[in-house]
C-alpha positions, -999 to 999 in steps of 0.1 A, spaced: 0 0 0 14 34 -10 15 64 14 -12 81 -7 -37 54 3 -38 67 39 -63 92 26 -99 85 32 -113 68 1 -149 72 13 -153 106 -5 -147 92 -39 -167 61 -32 -196 83 -21 -192 104 -52 -198 72 -72 -226 57 -51 -245 50 -84 -215 32 -98 -221 0 -117 -199 -20 -94 -177 -47 -108 -179 -74 -81 -151 -97 -71 -165 -132 -70 -143 -159 -55 -146 -197 -59 -121 -224 -51 -108 -248 -78 -92 -281 -67 -62 -287 -89 -52 -322 -101 -22 -320 -78 -45 -315 -49 -36 -279 -44 -63 -252 -42 -66 -223 -66 -88 -193 -56 -104 -181 -88 -115 -145 -86 -139 -134 -114 -146 -97 -120 -182 -94 -131 -206 -65 -131 -236 -88 -137 -245 -73 -170 -242 -86 -206 -214 -78 -231 -230 -44 -240 -219 -31 -205 -181 -36 -202 -166 -42 -168 -148 -12 -154 -133 -5 -120 -146 25 -102 -139 34 -65 -164 10 -50 -153 -19 -72 -117 -12 -63 -126 -12 -26 -144 -45 -30 -115 -60 -49 -90 -49 -22 -113 -65 5 -115 -98 -15 -78 -99 -19 -72 -92 18 -94 -122 26 -74 -144 2 -41 -131 16 -52 -144 50 -62 -177 35 -28 -179 18 -11 -172 51 -31 -200 67 -22 -224 39 -58 -227 27 -50 -217 -9 -18 -222 -29 -24 -197 -57 -49 -171 -69 -61 -164 -104 -81 -134 -116 -103 -134 -147 -133 -117 -161 -168 -123 -174 -171 -134 -211 -152 -112 -235 -137 -89 -208 -111 -89 -182 -114 -52 -174 -120 -23 -198 -101 0 -175 -109 25 -148 -144 40 -148 -136 73 -163 -171 86 -155 -159 87 -119 -129 108 -129 -150 134 -145 -169 139 -112 -138 147 -91 -139 182 -77 -106 186 -59 -69 175 -62 -74 155 -30 -102 135 -46 -81 130 -77 -52 117 -56 -75 93 -37 -89 79 -70 -54 75 -84 -42 58 -52 -71 33 -51 -57 12 -80 -24 8 -62 -43 1 -30 -60 -29 -46 -33 -40 -71 -4 -40 -47 -18 -71 -30 -17 -91 -62 20 -85 -63 24 -95 -27 -3 -120 -18 20 -146 -3 12 -172 -30 17 -170 -68 -10 -149 -86 -22 -155 -122 -42 -134 -146 -64 -153 -171 -68 -126 -198 -99 -140 -214 -109 -108 -233 -105 -71 -235 -79 -57 -211 -73 -20 -214 -56 5 -191 -63 -7 -155 -74 -40 -171 -40 -47 -184 -24 -33 -153 -42 -58 -131 -28 -85 -152 7 -70 -150 5 -70 -112 1 -108 -112 31 -132 -111 20 -150 -143 -4 -144 -172 -23 -165 -198 -42 -149 -227 -69 -161 -250 -64 -161 -288 -98 -143 -289 -87 -115 -267 -90 -86 -292 -79 -55 -274 -51 -53 -249 -33 -20 -243 -25 10 -222 -44 38 -240 -40 64 -213 -18 88 -234 -47 88 -260 -71 97 -232 -50 125 -217 -37 104 -187 -8 81 -179 -9 44 -170 -13 52 -134 -16 18 -117 20 6 -122 18 -3 -159 44 24 -168 67 6 -143 60 -31 -148 55 -33 -185 90 -22 -197 106 -47 -172 84 -75 -186 87 -68 -224 116 -44 -228 115 -6 -230 110 -5 -268 80 -28 -267 65 -10 -237 67 24 -254 50 10 -284 21 0 -262 21 32 -241 29 58 -267 30 47 -303 -2 26 -304 -23 51 -285 -12 80 -307 -18 59 -339 -56 58 -337 -55 41 -304 -43 8 -317 -43 -22 -294 -28 -57 -292 -45 -89 -300 -41 -119 -277 -15 -136 -300 4 -103 -304 5 -97 -267 18 -133 -262 45 -128 -289 56 -95 -273 59 -113 -239 30 -97 -221 16 -132 -214 33 -165 -206 9 -188 -224 -17 -186 -252 -48 -207 -253 -79 -210 -276 -111 -196 -262 -132 -228 -262 -113 -243 -233 -93 -212 -221 -101 -215 -184 -94 -252 -183 -60 -248 -200 -52 -218 -178 -60 -238 -147 -37 -266 -160 -10 -240 -166 -13 -229 -129 -9 -265 -118 21 -270 -140 38 -239 -127 31 -248 -90 45 -283 -95 76 -270 -113 66 -290 -145 63 -258 -166 93 -235 -170 82 -199 -178 106 -182 -202 105 -144 -207 131 -136 -234 120 -99 -236 122 -92 -198 149 -68 -187 167 -57 -156 171 -19 -156 202 -22 -133 220 -36 -164 239 -7 -180 230 -19 -215 193 -20 -206 196 15 -191 211 27 -223 183 11 -243 157 25 -219 168 61 -224 173 57 -261 138 43 -264 125 73 -244 143 97 -267 128 81 -298 93 81 -283 96 118 -274 106 126 -309 75 106 -321 53 126 -297 68 159 -307 62 152 -344 26 141 -337 15 167 -313 40 196 -312 34 200 -275 -4 204 -279 -12 177 -253 7 170 -221 -1 134 -213 23 115 -237 53 136 -225 42 130 -189 41 92 -196 77 95 -208 88 116 -178 75 90 -154 90 62 -176 125 78 -175 125 83 -138 112 48 -133 145 35 -145 161 39 -111 131 39 -88 114 11 -68 78 3 -77 64 22 -46 85 52 -55 72 51 -91 37 48 -78 40 82 -61 51 98 -93 21 81 -111 -3 94 -85 11 129 -88 9 128 -126 -26 114 -127 -38 140 -102 -24 168 -123 -37 154 -156 -72 146 -144 -77 183 -137 -64 194 -171 -86 208 -199 -71 183 -223 -84 154 -203 -118 169 -199 -118 176 -237 -108 140 -244 -135 125 -222 -161 146 -240 -148 137 -274 -143 100 -268 -172 91 -245 -199 116 -252 -193 118 -289 -176 87 -303 -190 62 -277 -225 76 -272 -236 98 -300 -217 78 -325 -237 47 -316 -271 66 -316 -270 87 -347 -292 118 -346 -321 116 -371 -317 80 -382 -351 64 -390 -364 34 -371 -341 4 -379 -372 -18 -384 -379 0 -417 -346 -12 -432 -346 -38 -460 -324 -68 -456 -292 -67 -477 -283 -101 -491 -263 -90 -521 -243 -59 -529 -233 -44 -562 -204 -20 -567 -200 1 -598 -162 4 -604 -132 -18 -598 -106 9 -589 -89 13 -556 -118 28 -538 -144 4 -552 -121 -26 -544 -117 -13 -508 -155 -11 -505 -159 -46 -519 -134 -60 -493 -152 -42 -465 -187 -54 -476 -177 -91 -480 -158 -92 -447 -185 -75 -426 -216 -88 -443 -206 -122 -457 -229 -117 -487 -222 -119 -524 -205 -88 -538 -204 -80 -575 -180 -54 -590 -184 -40 -625 -162 -19 -648 -157 -10 -684 -135 -40 -693 -123 -73 -680 -87 -61 -674 -99 -35 -648 -121 -61 -631 -93 -86 -630 -70 -59 -614 -97 -51 -588 -103 -88 -580 -66 -92 -577 -63 -64 -552 -92 -78 -531 -77 -113 -531 -43 -99 -522 -57 -80 -492 -75 -111 -480 -43 -131 -482 -25 -104 -462 -52 -106 -435 -47 -144 -434 -9 -140 -432 -15 -117 -402 -37 -143 -385 -68 -122 -388 -87 -146 -411 -88 -183 -410 -83 -203 -442 -120 -212 -443 -129 -174 -440 -104 -167 -468 -120 -192 -491 -155 -180 -483 -146 -143 -488 -129 -150 -522 -158 -171 -534 -183 -143 -525 -166 -116 -546 -171 -117 -584 -168 -93 -613 -186 -86 -645 -185 -61 -674 -223 -62 -674 -245 -46 -648 -270 -75 -652 -252 -90 -622 -270 -64 -601 -304 -78 -610 -309 -94 -576 -289 -70 -555 -304 -52 -526 -279 -24 -524 -258 -9 -552 -231 18 -546 -211 36 -573 -175 45 -568 -166 60 -602 -149 92 -614 -162 124 -596 -181 138 -625 -218 144 -623 -226 133 -659 -207 100 -654 -225 93 -622 -259 101 -636 -253 77 -666 -242 50 -642 -274 53 -621 -295 52 -652 -279 20 -663 -282 5 -629 -318 14 -624 -326 -3 -657 -317 -37 -643 -323 -36 -605 -355 -43 -586 -377 -13 -576 -367 -20 -539 -330 -19 -544 -313 10 -526 -289 30 -547 -259 48 -531 -232 72 -542 -197 75 -526 -194 110 -539 -173 134 -518 -184 167 -532 -212 164 -559 -249 169 -554 -268 137 -546 -300 155 -555 -288 162 -590 -277 125 -594 -312 114 -586 -332 141 -605 -337 119 -636 -342 86 -618 -375 67 -619 -373 62 -581 -352 90 -567 -365 82 -532 -342 52 -530 -310 72 -536 -287 80 -506 -252 95 -502 -229 69 -486 -196 86 -483 -166 66 -470 -132 80 -461 -99 66 -474 -85 42 -463 -119 25 -461 -109 -2 -436 -94 22 -411 -114 54 -412 -145 51 -389 -168 77 -404 -196 71 -429 -215 103 -439 -251 93 -449 -267 120 -470 -304 124 -476 -320 143 -504 -355 159 -504 -368 126 -519 -349 100 -499 -374 76 -482 -372 65 -446 -369 29 -459 -338 37 -480 -323 59 -452 -329 32 -426 -314 6 -448 -283 28 -451 -279 33 -414 -284 -4 -405 -259 -13 -432 -234 13 -419 -237 -2 -384 -232 -37 -398 -200 -24 -415 -189 -12 -380 -188 25 -391 -198 56 -372 -227 69 -391 -238 106 -392 -269 119 -411 -263 149 -433 -285 168 -456 -274 169 -493 -250 199 -494 -217 203 -512 -190 181 -496 -213 173 -467 -193 180 -434 -157 168 -433 -145 178 -467 -163 212 -465 -146 220 -431 -112 206 -441 -111 223 -475 -120 256 -458 -90 251 -435 -67 241 -464 -80 270 -486 -70 296 -459 -35 281 -455 -31 279 -493 -43 315 -497 -18 327 -471 10 309 -490 -2 323 -523 -2 358 -508 35 356 -500 40 336 -468 69 312 -469 60 276 -471 74 265 -438 56 292 -419 23 285 -437 25 248 -433 34 249 -396 11 277 -385 -14 252 -370 11 231 -351 -3 242 -317 -35 223 -326 -16 190 -328 -34 179 -360 -25 145 -375 -6 161 -403 3 196 -417 -20 211 -444 5 207 -472 12 171 -462 -26 164 -462 -29 180 -496 -2 156 -510 -18 126 -494 -53 134 -507 -38 143 -541 -36 178 -555 -60 171 -584 -86 156 -560 -83 186 -536 -86 211 -564 -116 193 -578 -134 194 -545 -124 230 -540 -139 239 -574 -171 222 -564 -172 241 -531 -164 274 -549 -193 268 -573 -216 261 -543 -204 288 -518 -183 313 -537 -151 331 -527 -149 315 -492 -134 286 -512 -108 303 -534 -94 281 -563 -56 284 -560 -38 292 -593 -6 279 -577 -22 246 -569 -34 244 -605 2 252 -618 15 223 -596 -11 200 -611 -4 210 -646 34 205 -640 26 170 -625 42 181 -592 26 159 -565 40 176 -533 53 209 -521 79 192 -500 107 168 -507 131 152 -482 166 167 -479 198 147 -471 193 150 -434 157 136 -436 141 170 -431 117 188 -455 126 214 -481 106 231 -507 104 209 -538 125 226 -565 100 215 -592 73 234 -573 95 265 -568 99 267 -606 62 270 -613 46 289 -584 43 326 -580 36 344 -547 24 378 -537 41 403 -515 18 402 -485 31 375 -461 14 365 -428 29 354 -395 21 320 -381 0 337 -354 -20 355 -381 -26 324 -401 -38 305 -370 -63 332 -361 -74 334 -397 -80 296 -399 -98 296 -366 -122 324 -377 -128 308 -410 -137 275 -394 -160 292 -370 -177 310 -399 -180 278 -420 -194 257 -393 -218 284 -382 -231 285 -418 -232 247 -421 -253 245 -389 -276 274 -400 -282 255 -433 -293 224 -413 -266 201 -429 -264 182 -395 -286 183 -364 -262 199 -340 -226 211 -334 -219 177 -318 -224 160 -352 -198 183 -367 -174 174 -339 -181 137 -344 -176 139 -381 -142 157 -377 -130 133 -351 -139 101 -369 -134 113 -405 -105 137 -403 -86 125 -371 -94 158 -353 -74 155 -320 -94 142 -291 -75 165 -267 -91 195 -284 -125 181 -275 -140 183 -310 -137 212 -334 -166 234 -320 -154 232 -283 -119 241 -296 -133 272 -315 -152 281 -284 -122 278 -262 -99 300 -284 -127 326 -288 -132 322 -325 -169 313 -322 -177 346 -304 -154 367 -326 -172 355 -357 -207 344 -347 -212 364 -315 -219 333 -295 -203 299 -286 -214 268 -303 -217 250 -270 -231 263 -237 
C-alpha cells in the first residue's frame, strides 16, 4: 500500500454511489495435484454491452476480497490465486465517469491511489498470482494482469493495451513501471505511446503473447481449463516460464536502451502533437524516472501525474470527445429512422473496380458475408480489382486475422462482370466511379434499368450533389449518399446524405448497413462536400491562400502546429492528391463562392505534374520541392504564423456556423463527431466546436459559442 492510500477513500466512493460495481466473486478450484486455486472473477452482472470497469467502489471491494485471500494464503488454505473476467472482458479500464466527477486534487489523488491500494496485494499476496486474460484488457485491465506473477491470454482477446496517453492520462496503476521490465523498453513504449497515438491501436491476444506480455496462449473454447492446468504445472515445477524480452534496468546496457527508447518516443510525440497535449510527455517523464526507482516510488510519481492530468482541460476535452461523442452519439446517430424500416441486404453491387471500389468490396464481403459483384468497363480492370481484393484477403490471413475457411468464403463471395446484369438481384448498389456528375448520372440510369424497384442506390461522392444525381431517376426516393473515407478499412466515419426525396426505408437501410459495416454513421443533408470535406477544405484553402499571398511555405505549413493535428496542411494535400483537392475546392467554390478560393498555384503544380510541395533533404528533413518552386508565383503580403492560425480559426467558426444554420447536420456535436472520426481531429481538443469556443473564434465571428 502506498502512502497516498492513507487518505480517506470514502469521499470518492460516495461520489460514485450510483456506480455499476464490478464485483469480485471468488470460488475455489481443486487442482489435479490436490492444491487449491482461488479463482476471482470480475463481473458487473451485465451482458457484453456493458463492459466491466473499475470504479472506486469496485476497487474497494477488490481490495477486501484480496485481503481475505491473503489471509487464507497465510493459513495455507490456498496455494495460488487467479483473476479473470466475465465473457469477452477482463477489465475495460478504470471507470472514467468517476474521474469526471472529481472536484478537488485530494479526490483526484485518492482515485489515483485506489488502484495501487488494490493491485499491490496481487504482487504480494503470499502465493503466486495469475491473470487469465480472457478478453479485452485496457488500461487498468492490463495493469491488473501485470500486477500478477503470471499471465495467460486467449487467442480471442481482441484489445489489450495501455491507451491512457490517448485519453489524456498516464498508465497510473504501475503499468508504466511493470510493462517495460516485462517486455523491454522499446515494446513498452510501443504499447504506451506509439499505439495510443496511432488511432488508439491495441494488441490482440496472440500479439500480446508474442511480445511477452503473457506467458501462455490458449484457444477460447477451453481457455479457463487450459489456464488452470497451466497454474498446476507452474506450481508443480513442471512448466518453466521463459521471458526472453524481460529486462533488468540495473544492467547498464538495458539502461542505455531505456533512455534511447524514451528519446525516440519523445521525438515521435513531438512530431505528432507539437506540444499540444501534455499526457504523452508525462508518460515519458515517469518512464524515464522509473528506470532507477522502486515500484512504490514510481507509484508516487504516477499518482502525482494522474492528479495533475485529471484536472487538465485536455483530459476533460478527451473525455467529452471519446465518451460523449464517439462512444455515445456515434452509436445513436441523430435523425436516423427506425431500424425496423430497413430492408435486408443479401447481395451488394459496386460500380467500379478501382482502388476505392475494391476497398469497398473488401469491406462489404468481410463484414456482411454476402455476395458482392463489381463491374467496370473492361475485364482487365475487373481482374485488377479482384486481384487487389484477393491480395488484401491473403494479407489478413498471413497476419492471423482470417482463417483459411474465412479466406476461401470471402474470395468465393466476390465476383466481377463487365455487365450490370449481375446487379439484378442486388439489394444495395453503390457507385465509386470518377467524380463527374454526368458520369454518375449515366451509371445510375444504367443500374436502375436492371435492379428491382426495392434496391437501394448509393453514391460514394465526396463533393457532388446527390440530389442532381437522382433528378432523372424513376425512383429518386431510394438514392442516398454513402460517403466513406480513405482508407476505407481504417477510417471510422460514414456520412449518410439524404435528399429531399430520400425515403425513410432507404435511409434506414443505409444506417443499418453502416452499423453492420462497423462504421460511425452521421446523417447529413445533401449539401456540397457534406461536413468533413467542407470543413477541411476551408482550412486548407485559408492556408493555401496565405501561402499564395506571400507567406513562406514553412511558416504557412506549420502555423497550425499548436492544434496537434494529425498532419500539416500541405502534407494532407499531398496525401489526398492535388487534383482531388482542387476538384473538391472547385465544387465548393461553385456552391459557396469566394470562401473557397481556387488556387492558381495549386493548378500550376497539377499542370506540371508536381505531387508535393515538400521533398526530403539529405538530413531527412523537408525542403521546398525545386520543381514546385519553378512554377509557383507568390504575392508580397506574407502573414505570420499567429495571423494564419487566427485566420483559420475564424474561417472554421464561420463555415461551421453557416453549415449549422443550413441544417446540414442536427447539432454542433455532429460536426465534432464527423471531424474526429473522419479527419482525425485530435481528441485533446474536445471536438472542433469546443476548440473554437475555447480559443474565442466562435464569439469573434458568430457572436456566441457553439456549446453552452
